[in-house]
C-alpha positions in Angstrom: 29.4 1.1 258.8 27.3 4.2 259.7 26.8 5.3 263.3 23.7 4.7 264.8 23.6 6.1 268.3 27.3 7.3 269.3 26.9 9.3 272.5 26.7 12.9 272.3 29.8 15.0 272.2 28.3 17.8 275.1 30.3 21.3 274.4 31.2 22.3 278.2 29.2 25.3 279.8 31.9 27.3 279.9 33.3 27.3 276.7 33.4 30.2 274.1 31.0 30.6 271.3 31.9 29.7 267.9 33.4 32.1 266.0 35.3 34.1 268.9 39.1 34.7 268.2 41.0 33.5 269.9 39.2 30.2 271.3 39.4 27.2 273.5 36.3 24.8 273.0 36.1 21.9 275.2 33.7 18.6 274.5 33.0 16.0 276.7 31.0 12.9 276.4 30.3 9.6 278.7 30.6 6.5 277.1 29.2 4.2 279.4 27.2 1.6 277.5 28.5 2.6 274.0 29.4 -0.4 271.9 31.6 -0.3 268.9 28.8 -0.5 266.3 27.7 3.0 267.6 30.6 4.5 265.9 31.3 5.4 261.9 34.8 4.0 262.4 35.3 4.6 258.4 36.7 7.9 258.9 39.2 6.6 260.2 41.1 5.4 257.7 43.7 2.5 257.3 46.0 3.7 260.0 43.1 4.2 262.5 41.5 1.0 261.7 44.5 -0.7 262.5 45.1 0.6 266.0 41.5 -0.1 266.6 41.6 -3.2 265.6 45.3 -3.8 268.0 43.0 -3.2 271.2 42.7 -6.6 273.0 39.9 -5.5 275.0 36.4 -4.3 273.1 36.2 -1.1 276.0 39.5 -0.1 275.0 38.1 -0.4 271.0 35.3 1.7 272.0 37.0 4.4 274.0 39.2 4.8 270.9 36.8 5.0 268.7 34.5 7.7 270.6 37.7 9.6 271.3 39.1 9.3 267.6 35.8 9.7 265.8 34.5 12.4 267.6 38.0 14.5 267.1 37.5 14.1 263.6 34.3 14.8 263.7 34.4 18.1 265.3 37.8 18.9 263.3 36.1 18.5 260.2 33.1 21.0 261.4 35.2 23.4 262.4 37.3 23.2 259.2 34.5 22.8 256.6 36.2 19.2 255.6 34.1 15.9 255.4 35.6 13.8 257.9 37.2 11.2 255.9 39.8 13.8 254.4 41.1 14.8 258.0 44.4 13.7 258.6 46.9 14.1 261.2 50.8 14.0 261.3 53.2 14.3 264.5 55.0 17.5 265.3 58.9 17.5 265.7 59.9 16.5 269.5 61.0 19.8 270.8 63.9 18.1 272.3 65.0 16.3 269.5 63.5 17.2 266.4 62.5 13.9 265.3 58.5 13.2 264.3 57.4 11.9 267.5 55.8 14.8 268.8 52.5 16.2 269.5 49.9 15.4 266.9 49.0 17.7 264.5 46.5 18.6 261.4 48.5 17.5 258.6 48.5 19.8 255.3 48.7 23.7 255.5 48.6 25.1 258.9 45.1 25.8 259.7 45.6 27.7 263.0 43.8 25.0 264.7 45.4 23.0 267.7 43.4 20.0 269.3 44.2 17.6 272.2 42.0 14.5 273.6 42.5 12.6 276.6 40.6 9.2 277.3 40.1 7.5 280.9 37.3 5.6 282.3 34.4 6.3 280.5 35.1 9.6 279.7 36.3 11.5 276.8 37.4 14.9 276.6 38.6 16.7 273.2 39.6 20.5 273.1 40.1 22.7 270.2 41.6 26.0 270.1 43.9 28.6 268.3 47.0 28.0 270.0 48.5 24.6 271.6 46.1 22.9 274.2 46.5 20.4 276.3 43.5 18.2 278.2 43.2 15.5 280.6 40.5 13.5 281.9 40.1 10.3 284.2 37.8 8.5 286.1 35.8 10.6 288.8 37.8 10.0 292.4 36.0 7.9 295.0 33.3 9.2 296.8 34.5 10.5 300.0 32.4 10.7 303.7 32.4 14.0 306.1 36.0 13.0 307.2 37.5 12.9 304.1 38.1 9.2 303.9 37.2 6.8 301.2 34.8 3.9 302.0 36.4 0.8 303.2 39.5 3.0 304.3 40.5 2.4 307.8 39.2 4.5 310.6 40.9 7.8 312.1 42.7 7.4 315.5 41.8 9.4 318.0 
């Protein structure tokens, strides 16, 4: 199903310009209000479809779709490939050597590394010319001028 209204992948303002070598580029998107039909799940391939369908909660399927279709779109654009042919593998584990290490592009070495993270309504994707890792989660609760969260016990004394 073609994507109709997927949330935009927004380049973060401190990301270097394309064509800069070496580079790290970051994209952040907020998926609040997104639906499964907003994403082109056809680019995931059979394995991606199976993984996505295994999620019980719709919000988890949307989070998976946003992260994995977005990653494929960005890698396809970076490598000038159709997103449907972007495939992944797992690198050897640095501890035991078995193939369950970090994900990487399958096929010849492109020199492009990636990382993705999703938490709450946020999805963060990084592309770089060296191994990279990102982590994102929901923002912390607001705090008052004393550093307390709303509803927390008042400070003594």
